[in-house]
N, C-alpha and C positions, 0 to 999 in steps of 0.2 A: 667341408672340413669335418673330420670325424669327431665323435664324442671323445671327451677327455678320459673316460673310464672304460670304454669298450673298443677292442681292436677294430680297425676299419672294415675288415672282411666280415665281421659279425654285427656291425652296427645296425644294419637294416634287417637282420634276422628277426622274425616276428615271434613274440612270446605267445604261445597258444592259450595259456591261462588268462593273459591279459585280453586277448582277442575274445575269448569266450565270455569273460565277465562283462566286457563292454556291451556285447550284444544281448546278454541276459538282462542287464539293467535297462536296455533301450527297448525291450519288447513292447512296452506300453506306450512309448512315444514315437516309435518308428514310423508308423503310417502317417503321422502328421507332417513329417519332414522329408519323407522318402519320395519326393516328386521326380528326382532324377532317376532313381531306381525304377519307378513305375514306368517312366517314359522309355527307358532302355529295355525294360522287360517286355513292353508292348511291341517294340520293334523286333525283339528277339523272337517272340511268339509268331509274329507276322511272317517271319522267314520260313516257318513250317508250311506255309501255303504252297511253297514251291517244291515240296517233296511229297511223294505218295507213301503214306505210312498208315498201317492199321495195327498199332502196337497193342500187345496184351498187357505189358507192364511198362510204365514210364517212371523214371526216377528224377526228381527235382532236387538237385544238389545245391545246398545253401538256400533252403526254401524261405527263410525269413518268416514273415507273417502270412505267407501263403498266396500271394497274388498270382504267381506263375502257376502254382498247383491248381488254383481255381480255373485259370484259363485252360489248363490241360484236361481237367475234368469235363469242361464244356466241349472241348474239341474232340476228346476221345472218351465218350460216355461208357463204352464197354470195357475200357482198360482199368487195371489197377494202377493207382497213382500213389507213389511213395514220396513224401516230403521229408527230406533229411537236412538237419542243421546241427552245427556244433553246439549251439546254445539251447539249453532246455527251455528257456523262456520263449524263444522264437517258435519252437516246436509246439509248445502248449498254446500259443496264440494262434498258430495255424490250425490246430485241431479244433479250437473253439470256433474258428471261422468256417471250417469246412466239415460240416456234419453229414458226410456222405459215406455209405457203406464201402465204396471202392477206394476210399482214401485211408492211408496209414501214415502216421507221423513217427519219425525215428530220430532220436538224438544220438549222433555218432560223429566220429572223425572221418572225413572223406578218404584219408589214407588207410583206414581200416573199416571198410564198408561191411556191415553185418548182413550181407546178402550171399546167397549161394552162387556158384558159378553160372554164368549165362542166364541171369534172372530177368534182365530188362532188355527191351527192344530199342528204347529211346532214353537217352540221358540228356537233360537240359540243365544249364547252370547260368544264372544271372548274377554277375558281379560277386562271385565267390572265389574264383581262382586267385585273385590278387591277395587273398588272405592265406595262401599256401606257400610254404617255404620251398618245397621240392615238387615242381610240376611233373617231372618224369615219374616220380613215385605215385602221385595222384592219378596221372593218366594210365599208368600200369594197372592200378586198382580199378579204374573205370573199364579198361579192356577186359579185366577178369570177370566182371559182373555183367558184361554185355553179351547178348546173343550174336552169333556170327552175322556180319554185315549190318549190325545195328548202327544207329545214328547218334552221334554226340554233337549237340549244338550248344554254343555258349557265348556269353559276352563278358568281357573283362576290361580293366582299365589299362591304358598304355602309359609310356613314360612321361608324356606331357601333362598328365593329370595333376591338377593343383600346383602347377609350376609357380604360380604367383605366390602361393602360401609358402612353398619350400624355399624359394629364392628370398623372400622377405625374412623368414626365420634365420636363413644363413647369414644375414647381416647382423643378427642379434647375438648368436652364440654358436658353439660348435656341436650342439646336440642334433640328433635326428628328430624331426617333428612330423614326418609323414612317411608312409611306405615308399619304397622304390619299386615302381611298376615295371613289368617285363615287356620288352619290345615284341611286336607280333611275329617277327621272324624267329625269335627265340622260342616263342610259344609253338610255332610250327615245327621247329626242330625237336622240341620235347614230345610233341604228338607222334612224330615219326619214330623217335627213339623208343617210345612206349609200345609201338606196334600198330598205331592207327594208320589208316590209308587215306590218300587223296585229301589232305587238309586244304581248306580254302578259307582265306581270311580277308577282311577289309576293315577299314576304320572310318569312324565319324568323329567330329569334334563338336561338342556341345558347350556353350558358354552361358553360365548363369550369372546374373548381376544382382548385387545387393546394395541397398542404400547405405549400409555400414558393414565393415568387415566383421564386426561382432556377430552379425546374422549368419555368416558362413560358419563360424565356429560353433554357434548354437545348433545349427542344422547337423553338423558333423557329430556333435555329441548326442543329439536326439536320435540319430539312426544307429548309434553304437560304434561309429567309425573313429574310435579313439586311437591314439598313438601307441601302438603295441610293439614298436621296434625296441631292440635291446639297447640301442644307443640313445634312448630318450632320457630326458632329465627326470630323475627320480624324486626331486624335491618340488616345492611350490614354484610356480612360474614367477610370481611377484608382479606387482603393479608396474614397476619401471620397465621390466623386460617386455611385458605385454604392450606397454605404450610404445616402446621402441619398435616392436613388431608392427603395430598399427602405422607408425610413422614410415617404416620401410615400405609398407603396402601402398602408401600414397603414390608411389612411382607408377602404379597400374591404374590409378583413378582415371575414369573415362570422362569425356567432355560433358556428359549429362550428370556428372557428379555421383555416378555409381561405381561399384568395385566388381571386377569380373572374377569368376572362378571357372577355370577351364577344365573340361573333362575330355580326354582322348579315349574313345570307346573302341575296343577291338571286338568285332563280331567274327565268329568262326564256326566251322563244322568239319567233322571228319567221320570216317566210317570204321567200324570195327572190322578186323580181318575176316574174310569169308570162311577161313578154316582156323579154328582157335588152337593154341598150344594145348598139350595134354593137361587136363585139369589137375590142380594141386589139391592136397588134402584140405577139406573144409576146416576153417578155424572158428567159425561162428555158427550159431543156431540159425538155420535158413528161414527166411520169411516165405511162407507159401504164397505162390502166385497162381491165380486161376488161369 
């Protein structure tokens, strides 16, 4: 059921200011609660074992506090690694963590990357794409900054992610309480539309259990994954509505008295075209890459 104040087609549109502020506030608490993000990130990096790359420049899109960037520095010690995030707090945390001369931290929107044409050989993104409203526009910008035949590797969340939370809230009110995640087939279509070649995707399902549902809500807040949808309730949740949510979540209680939270994880990669379109006039000050 759609929000009472936002049209259905806009209810799941993400407010970028709300998204940014959530991650800015969570920069200091992120690492304590981001165990799912670390696990998925490690699986994503391991997939690079199957491709032969010697990149000169690697771009970590949605770098968070820098776990992926750290892996990339170890894997490609001769490469320049750029960690980019929408939240300044996350970029500052990454720069504090990675005191390496080949690392550069950048605060920017992925839809307007402050990079010159064909700057990077490898783009990697761990759980950032689900925070973007227009995947085609994001992928087009990725193609712009990639060198011909460069690799884009990513992980994102699919539609079954946190279905227990969404279904439980739907029994309480008509507001949106979580993002609506994109199906992997639609992600593939967006990659092709943007100009990528040979996209390959697969999915995993990870289930985390909590002794109480409150623990799930605390972890989501600690990593900055707040509800940024336009259809969210702008007022206070209230004790009664929260209690009603907890009661609805009882439907998912497991025999061992724990509560599950499901994450559908989409892993994918695609290649930039071997011949790039004519370069457009540069809109930003280029970052020099060795």
